[in-house]
C-alpha positions in Angstrom: -0.8 -5.5 -22.4 0.7 -2.2 -21.1 -1.8 0.3 -22.6 -3.9 1.7 -19.8 -7.1 1.9 -21.9 -6.7 -1.7 -23.0 -6.2 -2.8 -19.4 -9.5 -1.1 -18.4 -11.3 -2.6 -21.4 -10.1 -6.0 -20.2 -11.1 -5.4 -16.6 -14.6 -4.1 -17.6 -15.3 -7.6 -19.0 -17.1 -9.7 -16.3 -14.6 -11.9 -14.4 -16.3 -15.1 -15.6 -15.7 -14.1 -19.2 -12.0 -13.4 -18.7 -9.4 -16.2 -19.1 -8.4 -18.1 -16.0 -5.1 -16.9 -14.6 -3.0 -19.3 -12.7 -0.3 -18.5 -10.0 3.2 -18.0 -11.4 5.9 -18.4 -8.9 8.3 -16.4 -11.0 6.3 -13.2 -10.1 7.6 -13.6 -6.5 11.1 -13.0 -7.7 12.7 -9.6 -6.9 13.7 -9.5 -10.6 10.1 -9.3 -11.6 9.8 -5.6 -10.5 11.5 -4.2 -13.7 8.4 -1.9 -14.2 10.3 1.0 -12.6 13.4 2.4 -14.2 16.4 3.3 -12.0 15.9 7.0 -12.8 12.2 6.9 -11.8 13.2 5.3 -8.5 15.8 7.9 -7.9 13.4 10.7 -8.6 10.7 9.2 -6.3 13.3 8.9 -3.6 14.4 12.5 -4.0 10.8 13.8 -3.9 9.5 11.6 -1.1 12.4 11.8 1.4 11.7 13.6 4.6 14.2 16.1 5.9 13.9 14.7 9.4 16.4 12.0 10.4 13.5 9.8 11.6 9.8 9.7 11.4 8.7 12.6 13.6 6.5 11.8 16.6 4.1 14.6 15.8 3.3 12.9 12.5 2.5 9.6 14.2 -0.9 10.8 15.3 -1.7 11.8 11.8 -0.6 8.5 10.3 -2.7 6.6 12.8 -5.8 8.3 11.6 -5.0 8.5 7.9 -3.8 5.0 7.4 -6.4 3.4 9.8 -9.2 5.2 7.9 -7.9 4.7 4.4 -7.0 1.0 4.7 -10.3 0.2 6.4 -12.2 2.3 3.8 -10.6 0.1 1.1 -12.2 -2.9 2.9 -15.6 -1.3 2.7 -15.6 0.1 6.2 -18.5 2.6 6.8 -16.6 4.9 9.2 -15.9 8.4 7.9 -12.6 10.1 8.4 -14.2 12.2 11.2 -15.6 9.0 12.8 -12.1 7.5 12.7 -10.5 10.6 14.2 -13.0 10.6 17.1 -12.6 6.9 17.7 -8.8 7.0 17.8 -8.4 10.3 19.7 -11.3 9.9 22.1 -12.2 6.2 22.0 -15.8 7.2 21.1 -17.6 4.8 18.7 -20.3 5.8 16.3 -23.2 3.8 17.7 -25.1 4.0 14.5 -22.5 1.9 12.7 -21.5 -1.7 13.1 -19.2 -2.7 16.0 -17.0 -4.6 13.6 -16.1 -1.4 11.7 -14.9 0.2 15.0 -12.9 -2.9 15.7 -11.3 -2.8 12.3 -10.2 0.8 12.8 -8.7 0.1 16.2 -7.0 -3.0 14.9 -5.3 -0.9 12.3 -4.2 1.6 14.9 -2.6 -1.2 16.9 -0.9 -2.7 13.8 0.5 0.8 12.9 1.8 1.4 16.4 3.5 -2.0 16.2 5.1 -1.6 12.8 6.5 1.8 13.8 8.7 -0.1 16.3 10.2 -2.3 13.6 13.5 -1.8 11.7 12.9 -4.6 9.2 10.4 -7.1 8.0 10.7 -10.7 9.1 8.3 -13.6 9.4 7.3 -12.9 12.9 6.7 -9.2 12.1 4.2 -10.0 9.3 2.4 -12.7 11.4 2.1 -10.2 14.3 0.7 -7.5 12.0 -1.8 -10.0 10.6 -2.8 -11.0 14.1 -3.3 -7.5 15.2 -5.4 -6.7 12.1 -7.8 -9.7 12.5 -8.2 -9.8 16.3 -11.9 -10.0 17.2 -12.8 -10.1 13.5 -11.5 -13.4 12.4 -9.6 -14.5 15.5 -9.3 -18.2 14.6 -7.0 -17.4 11.7 -5.3 -14.3 13.0 -1.5 -14.6 12.7 -1.8 -17.9 10.9 -0.6 -18.7 7.4 -3.1 -20.3 4.9 -2.3 -24.0 4.6 -5.4 -26.0 3.8 -8.0 -23.5 2.6 -8.8 -22.8 -1.0 -9.3 -19.1 -1.9 -11.7 -17.5 -4.3 -11.0 -13.9 -5.1 -14.2 -12.0 -5.8 -14.4 -10.4 -9.2 -11.2 -12.0 -10.5 -10.4 -14.9 -12.7 -7.1 -15.4 -10.8 -6.7 -18.7 -9.0 -4.2 -18.4 -6.1 -1.8 -21.3 -5.3 -3.4 -24.1 -3.2 -0.8 -26.6 -2.0 -1.2 -28.1 1.4 1.5 -28.9 3.8 4.7 -26.8 4.2 4.6 -25.2 0.8 3.0 -22.0 2.0 5.4 -21.5 4.9 8.3 -22.1 2.5 6.9 -19.6 0.0 6.2 -17.1 2.7 9.8 -17.3 3.8 11.0 -16.9 0.2 8.7 -13.9 -0.2 10.5 -12.2 2.7 13.9 -13.1 1.3 13.1 -11.7 -2.1 11.9 -8.5 -0.6 15.0 -8.0 1.5 17.2 -8.6 -1.6 15.7 -5.5 -3.3 17.8 -3.0 -1.3 15.5 -0.2 -2.4 12.7 1.0 0.0 10.4 2.1 -2.8 10.7 -1.2 -4.7 10.3 -3.1 -1.5 7.1 -1.2 -0.7 5.7 -1.9 -4.1 6.7 -5.6 -3.8 4.8 -6.0 -0.5 1.8 -4.1 -1.9 1.5 -6.5 -4.9 3.2 -9.8 -4.0 1.8 -10.6 -0.6 -1.8 -10.4 -2.0 -0.7 -12.4 -5.0 0.5 -15.2 -2.9 -2.6 -15.0 -0.7 -0.5 -16.1 2.2 -3.5 -15.7 4.6 -7.1 -16.9 4.4 -8.2 -13.2 4.9 -6.5 -9.9 5.5 -3.8 -10.2 2.8 -4.3 -6.7 1.3 -4.6 -5.1 4.8 -1.3 -6.8 5.8 0.4 -5.7 2.6 -0.6 -2.1 3.2 1.0 -2.1 6.6 4.1 -3.9 5.3 4.5 -1.5 2.4 5.1 1.3 4.9 7.9 -0.3 6.8 10.8 0.1 4.3 9.7 3.6 3.5 9.6 4.9 7.1 12.7 3.1 8.2 14.6 4.7 5.3 13.5 8.2 6.0 10.8 8.4 3.3 7.3 9.6 3.6 4.7 7.0 4.6 2.1 5.7 2.1 -1.2 6.6 3.8 -3.5 5.2 1.1 -5.8 8.3 1.6 -5.2 9.2 -2.0 -5.4 5.7 -3.4 -8.6 5.7 -5.4 -10.3 2.4 -4.7 -11.1 1.5 -8.3 -7.6 2.1 -9.6 -6.0 0.3 -6.6 -8.2 -2.8 -7.0 -7.9 -2.6 -10.8 -4.1 -2.4 -10.6 -4.1 -5.6 -8.4 -6.4 -7.4 -10.8 -4.3 -6.5 -13.8 -1.3 -7.8 -12.0 -3.0 -11.0 -10.9 -4.5 -11.9 -14.3 -2.3 -10.2 -16.9 1.0 -10.0 -15.0 0.9 -6.4 -16.0 2.1 -3.8 -13.4 1.6 -0.7 -15.4 -1.7 0.4 -13.8 -0.5 -0.4 -10.3 2.7 1.5 -10.9 0.7 4.6 -12.2 -1.6 4.4 -9.2 1.3 3.9 -6.8 3.2 7.0 -8.0 0.1 9.2 -7.9 -1.0 8.0 -4.5 2.5 8.0 -2.9 3.5 11.5 -4.1 0.1 12.8 -2.8 0.8 11.0 0.5 4.2 12.7 0.7 2.6 16.1 0.5 0.6 15.2 3.6 3.7 14.5 5.7 6.4 16.9 4.4 6.9 19.9 6.5 6.1 23.2 4.7 6.4 26.8 5.7 3.1 28.7 6.3 3.6 30.4 2.9 4.2 27.0 1.2 1.2 25.5 2.8 -0.9 28.4 1.5 0.4 27.9 -2.0 -0.1 24.2 -1.9 -3.6 24.5 -0.3 -4.9 26.6 -3.1 -3.1 24.8 -6.0 -2.8 21.2 -4.7 -3.8 19.5 -8.0 -1.5 21.7 -10.0 1.6 21.0 -8.0 0.8 17.3 -7.5 0.5 16.8 -11.2 3.8 18.6 -11.7 5.4 16.2 -9.2 4.0 13.2 -11.0 5.3 14.6 -14.3 8.8 15.2 -12.8 8.9 11.6 -11.5 7.9 10.2 -14.9 10.0 12.5 -17.1 12.9 14.0 -15.0 12.3 17.3 -16.7 14.5 19.8 -14.8 12.2 22.7 -15.8 9.4 21.1 -13.8 11.7 20.9 -10.8 12.3 24.6 -11.1 8.6 25.2 -10.8 8.6 23.0 -7.7 11.3 25.0 -6.0 8.7 27.3 -4.5 7.6 24.3 -2.3 11.2 23.6 -1.2 12.1 20.9 -3.8 15.4 21.3 -5.4 
């Protein structure tokens, strides 16, 4: 099922009316990411690379706010973007909102600061990210793999693997190996975004951890970060559900390309004139970028030259 309208029709059916979907270990294989063509990946890499040799320090403050807010928002956090900015920059909480929401934001900030020090993803890195994300929220499972707890994913007919003992640790190690075998930062980012939640390696915090992990191969390879500010919640969760239940990556791929290219526009350095052009025509140029990634039409690239692409 690769037709987007058919996928949405399926997802609009109540979860208890959809067929049960069981875990398929073959989806953890690096070879299962054939949804992207080599040309699409090359064009995404071209569009989303940053001219700086490393992630510029002046962009770190922006990423801390963007990603902390967006990832928390996807979890239902009530903090606004402005609340998040005030909390991170001035350590001032919104006293009208739950303490746990402020804790979640600050946990994200610490997790981002940590992953920006990494050059690769290994087992300890992921466990540390998970620990930082869940401290003071679910501390008894923070940094611990799921071993003996069954998982029920709300709104989904997918049943994650439940095998006690060393199976999860072995599968977790295999996940890391498969990701490292990809040798492509965009594919690896997409892998972490989809495969870690699919495995449900943790009792809680799988999607949060995957969103942090998805940024590491991008930033370490000189590409723009994936801030998730432009990931519309319905399409993000719908893309994951379509992958879980239908083994279809089409919707998630479409969402990823749209959100990642929009995120790139937040972090690429533009001249004042280019910022003015983009500020008044953002949707137009964003759609042109998406069309170029999908089609490779050189005429579109000519239209993007005004923003420095080319």
